[in-house]
C-alpha positions as CSV (number, residue, x, y, z in Angstrom):
1,M,7.4,-18.4,-0.9
2,Q,9.5,-14.8,-1.2
3,G,9.5,-14.5,2.7
4,L,9.5,-11.5,4.7
5,Q,10.4,-8.2,2.3
6,S,11.2,-5.0,3.8
7,L,8.9,-2.3,1.6
8,F,7.9,1.7,2.1
9,V,4.7,2.9,2.1
10,K,4.4,6.2,1.5
11,A,1.0,8.6,2.1
12,C,0.5,12.6,3.5
13,G,4.3,13.1,2.9
14,V,5.6,10.6,5.6
15,N,6.9,6.8,5.1
16,I,6.9,4.4,6.6
17,S,8.6,0.7,6.5
18,V,6.4,-2.8,7.2
19,Q,7.7,-6.1,6.8
20,V,5.4,-8.1,4.7
21,D,4.8,-11.9,3.3
22,L,5.1,-11.3,-0.1
23,S,3.0,-14.4,-0.8
24,N,0.8,-14.3,2.3
25,T,-0.1,-9.9,2.1
26,K,-3.4,-8.5,0.3
27,V,-3.1,-5.0,-0.9
28,D,-6.0,-3.9,1.4
29,Y,-4.3,-5.5,4.5
30,L,-1.5,-3.1,3.3
31,I,-3.0,0.2,2.6
32,N,-5.8,-0.6,6.2
33,S,-2.4,-1.1,8.1
34,A,-1.2,2.2,7.1
35,C,-4.3,4.4,7.4
36,Q,-5.0,3.0,10.9
37,K,-1.0,3.8,11.8
38,M,-2.0,7.2,9.3
39,R,-5.3,8.2,10.5
40,V,-6.4,8.1,7.5
41,N,-10.3,7.1,5.9
42,V,-9.3,3.8,3.7
43,K,-12.2,4.9,1.5
44,D,-11.2,8.3,0.6
45,T,-7.4,6.3,-0.8
46,Y,-5.7,3.9,-3.5
47,A,-2.6,2.4,-3.9
48,V,0.1,3.2,-6.1
49,L,3.3,1.6,-7.7
50,C,5.1,2.6,-9.6
51,G,2.2,4.6,-12.1
52,K,0.0,1.8,-12.0
53,I,-3.1,1.7,-9.4
54,L,-3.0,-1.8,-7.5
55,E,-6.0,-4.2,-6.8
56,Y,-7.2,-4.5,-3.6
57,N,-8.4,-8.1,-4.2
58,K,-4.8,-8.8,-5.3
59,S,-1.8,-10.2,-3.2
60,L,1.4,-8.4,-3.1
61,S,3.3,-11.5,-5.0
62,D,0.9,-10.3,-8.1
63,Y,3.4,-7.6,-8.3
64,P,6.6,-6.2,-9.3
65,L,7.6,-4.9,-5.8
66,Y,11.3,-5.3,-4.3
67,R,13.4,-5.0,-1.4
68,N,12.8,-1.2,0.3
69,S,9.7,-0.5,-2.7
70,T,7.2,2.1,-2.3
71,I,3.9,1.6,-2.7
72,E,2.1,4.9,-2.4
73,I,-1.1,5.7,-1.3
74,R,-3.1,8.9,-2.3
75,F,-6.0,10.4,-1.7
76,R,-9.6,10.2,-3.7
77,G,-10.6,13.8,-5.4
78,R,-14.4,13.8,-3.6
79,A,-15.9,16.8,-5.2
80,G,-18.3,18.7,-3.7
81,Q,-17.8,16.2,-0.3
């Protein structure tokens, strides 16, 4: 068990610091929490770590996250909407 880690989530030019348990936290929970704080629609976003798109159903422990790593939330291009 890795315990609590401090991570940063970056979206809309804003960095949010979060404390998460990497072994028990799923990517979708992290994204939902961050989008709620920033009042952004979750359906229009996806998460990126070091240029790799994170899968929503995986645990954060499946990715090479270190203390103070930054996960970027990007917006999907929705043409015509």
